[in-house]
Each structure stands twice: as structure tokens, then as C-alpha cells.
C-alpha positions as CSV (number, residue, x, y, z in Angstrom):
1,X,25.0,-31.9,3.8
2,X,22.3,-32.1,6.6
3,X,18.8,-31.6,5.7
4,X,19.0,-28.2,7.7
5,X,22.3,-27.1,5.7
6,X,20.2,-26.6,2.1
7,X,21.8,-24.4,-0.5
8,X,20.9,-20.8,0.1
9,X,20.9,-20.7,-3.7
10,X,22.8,-22.1,-6.7
11,X,25.9,-20.4,-6.1
12,X,26.5,-20.3,-2.3
13,X,26.8,-23.3,0.1
14,X,26.9,-23.2,3.6
15,X,29.1,-25.0,5.8
16,X,28.0,-28.3,7.0
17,X,26.3,-27.7,10.5
18,X,26.6,-23.7,10.2
19,X,23.0,-23.2,10.1
20,X,22.4,-25.4,13.3
21,X,25.3,-23.6,15.1
22,X,23.3,-20.2,13.8
23,X,26.0,-18.9,11.7
24,X,25.3,-17.9,7.8
25,X,28.6,-19.0,6.3
26,X,29.0,-19.4,2.8
27,X,32.1,-21.1,1.8
28,X,32.0,-20.9,-2.2
29,X,30.6,-18.4,-4.5
30,X,30.5,-18.2,-8.1
31,X,32.2,-15.0,-9.9
32,X,29.7,-14.4,-12.5
33,X,32.3,-12.0,-14.2
34,X,34.9,-14.9,-14.5
35,X,33.0,-17.9,-14.3
36,X,35.3,-19.0,-11.7
37,X,33.9,-20.7,-8.3
38,X,35.8,-19.3,-5.4
39,X,36.3,-21.0,-2.4
40,X,36.0,-18.3,0.1
41,X,37.9,-20.0,3.2
42,X,41.0,-21.0,0.7
43,X,40.9,-17.7,-1.2
44,X,43.6,-15.0,-0.7
45,X,42.1,-11.7,0.4
46,X,43.6,-10.1,-3.0
47,X,41.4,-12.4,-4.7
48,X,38.5,-11.6,-2.5
49,X,39.0,-7.8,-3.1
50,X,39.2,-8.3,-6.8
51,X,35.7,-10.0,-6.6
52,X,34.2,-7.3,-4.7
53,X,35.9,-4.8,-7.2
54,X,34.4,-6.5,-10.1
55,X,31.2,-7.3,-8.6
56,X,30.8,-3.5,-7.7
57,X,31.6,-2.8,-11.3
58,X,28.9,-5.4,-12.6
59,X,26.4,-3.7,-10.3
60,X,27.2,0.0,-11.5
61,X,27.0,-1.5,-15.3
62,X,23.9,-3.1,-14.5
63,X,22.1,0.0,-12.6
64,X,22.9,1.9,-15.8
65,X,21.6,-0.7,-18.0
66,X,18.5,-0.9,-15.9
67,X,18.1,3.1,-16.1
68,X,18.8,2.9,-20.1
69,X,15.9,0.2,-20.4
70,X,13.5,2.2,-17.9
71,X,13.7,5.4,-19.8
72,X,13.2,3.6,-23.2
73,X,10.0,1.7,-21.6
74,X,9.1,5.3,-20.3
75,X,9.3,6.9,-24.1
76,X,7.1,4.1,-25.3
77,X,4.5,4.6,-22.7
78,X,4.5,8.3,-22.9
79,X,3.5,7.7,-26.8
80,X,0.9,5.8,-26.1
81,X,-0.1,7.9,-23.0
82,X,-0.6,4.5,-21.0
83,X,1.5,4.2,-17.9
84,X,0.7,0.3,-17.4
85,X,1.2,-2.2,-19.9
86,X,0.9,-6.2,-20.2
87,X,3.2,-7.7,-22.4
88,X,4.9,-11.1,-22.8
89,X,3.7,-12.3,-19.3
90,X,4.9,-9.2,-17.7
91,X,3.1,-6.1,-16.2
92,X,5.3,-2.6,-16.4
93,X,4.0,0.1,-14.6
94,X,5.8,3.5,-15.4
95,X,5.3,6.9,-13.9
96,X,3.3,9.8,-15.4
97,X,5.6,12.5,-17.1
98,X,3.3,14.9,-14.9
99,X,5.9,14.8,-12.1
100,X,6.0,17.8,-9.7
101,X,7.3,19.2,-6.5
102,X,6.8,22.1,-4.5
103,X,9.3,24.7,-2.6
104,X,7.9,23.7,1.1
105,X,8.8,27.0,2.6
106,X,7.3,29.1,-0.4
107,X,4.1,27.2,-0.3
108,X,4.1,27.5,3.7
109,X,4.4,31.3,3.1
110,X,1.9,31.5,0.2
111,X,-0.8,29.4,2.6
112,X,-0.2,31.8,5.7
113,X,-0.8,34.9,3.5
114,X,-4.0,33.1,2.0
115,X,-4.9,32.6,5.4
116,X,-4.7,36.0,6.8
117,X,-6.3,37.2,3.9
118,X,-9.2,34.6,4.5
119,X,-9.2,33.2,1.5
120,X,-8.7,29.8,2.4
121,X,-9.2,28.5,6.1
122,X,-6.5,26.9,8.4
123,X,-8.0,23.7,7.9
124,X,-7.4,23.9,3.9
125,X,-3.7,25.2,4.7
126,X,-3.3,22.2,6.8
127,X,-4.5,19.6,4.1
128,X,-2.2,20.9,1.7
129,X,1.1,20.9,3.7
130,X,2.3,18.5,6.4
131,X,4.9,19.5,9.6
132,X,7.0,16.4,9.8
133,X,9.6,16.4,12.5
134,X,12.2,13.5,12.7
135,X,14.7,12.6,15.2
136,X,17.9,10.8,14.9
137,X,20.0,9.4,17.3
138,X,23.8,10.9,17.2
139,X,26.1,8.8,18.7
140,X,28.6,10.9,19.6
141,X,26.1,12.9,22.1
142,X,24.8,9.6,23.1
143,X,28.2,8.4,24.1
144,X,29.2,11.4,25.6
145,X,25.8,11.2,28.2
146,X,26.6,7.4,28.7
147,X,29.9,8.3,30.2
148,X,28.1,10.3,32.9
149,X,27.1,7.0,34.0
150,X,24.4,6.0,37.0
151,X,20.9,6.9,36.0
152,X,21.7,9.2,32.9
153,X,23.8,5.9,31.4
154,X,21.1,3.5,32.7
155,X,18.4,5.5,30.5
156,X,20.7,6.0,27.4
157,X,21.4,2.0,27.6
158,X,17.9,1.0,28.2
159,X,16.9,2.7,24.7
160,X,19.7,0.9,22.8
161,X,18.6,-1.6,20.6
162,X,20.4,-4.3,18.4
163,X,21.0,-3.7,14.6
164,X,20.7,-6.7,12.3
165,X,21.9,-5.5,9.0
166,X,24.9,-6.8,6.8
167,X,28.2,-5.0,7.4
168,X,29.6,-3.6,4.2
169,X,33.5,-4.0,3.0
170,X,34.8,-0.8,1.1
171,X,37.3,-1.8,-1.7
172,X,39.1,0.2,-4.4
173,X,41.4,-0.3,-6.9
174,X,45.3,0.7,-5.7
175,X,47.0,2.7,-8.5
176,X,49.9,0.6,-10.0
177,X,53.5,2.0,-9.3
178,X,54.7,3.6,-12.8
């Protein structure tokens, strides 16, 4: 293994020369549910599907366990009325049970009414409620505009940015024939 091809972690090893070629390829992984090392290049797709399924099930179990432990930690913190704890080399930070949210439309109406009645100023109302507008690209509409070509297409393409994120693979168990 070349010096720039060091293991990504203990369970994933890159193909020799992959990093220098700009590839992020990992030929083996450890299946933590079976203890088996899987050679990704030589393993059948059915085994990879089983690995993904088992891993997602393990993730779900771990999320559930994490939620149960967090609930227990919060129970203990609530009993002591302290939401930061330093124990055994760890610092735990919890959320206090005093969690509230607001009906933003109702609050907006109430604040407008209070401003009209001159019980509060506009500035006070603005400090209590923030108007947020979010724009989200809609690919269908963007593609339709790009089909117009010319200056319209150029303007749309100019705003396009590559996205660097992991691609997901969906997997589900098939029901066996009865």
C-alpha cells in the first residue's frame, strides 16, 4: 500500500493507487452484524443488498437505544434540576423540560392587534416574530426554462452548482414465495 493509500479506518481499505487517481474506492468492509470481512469487488450484489439491509436495521436499533438512553439521562437530570453533568470523563448536556413553541400565525395576529391598540410598538412586535422567506429550486421548472435555450438557458445554467454528496442505495427485503 502506497503511503498516500493508508486505511480510511480499520474496516475500510482503499484500492492501491485509488486516492492518487482521485477515486474513493474501498474494496473491503467489516460486516459488524456477522463479523465477516466483505470483499466488495468480489461479492455478489445479493450479499451487498443483505449487508445494506442488516446495516440499516442495526442503525435503527442503535437510534432506538440512543433515544432510550437519552430519555433516562433526561429523567435523571430533571430529578436533579441540572441539565449539564460531568461524569466519568464525559460531559452530558441535556435540554430542560421547559420547551415551548408558538402558533406563528396566531402570534402574528395577536401582535398586530396589540400594535393597533398601541399596547406595544411595531419594533417590539418585530423583535418577537421574524418573517423568513425561503426559496427552493424546483428542478421541473428549471428544466422547462432551460429547454427554451438561448439567453434563458444560459442564465439558468450559470446558476447551476455541482453537489458533492453521497448517493444512496435503497434496499428492501422481498417477501419469499409462499
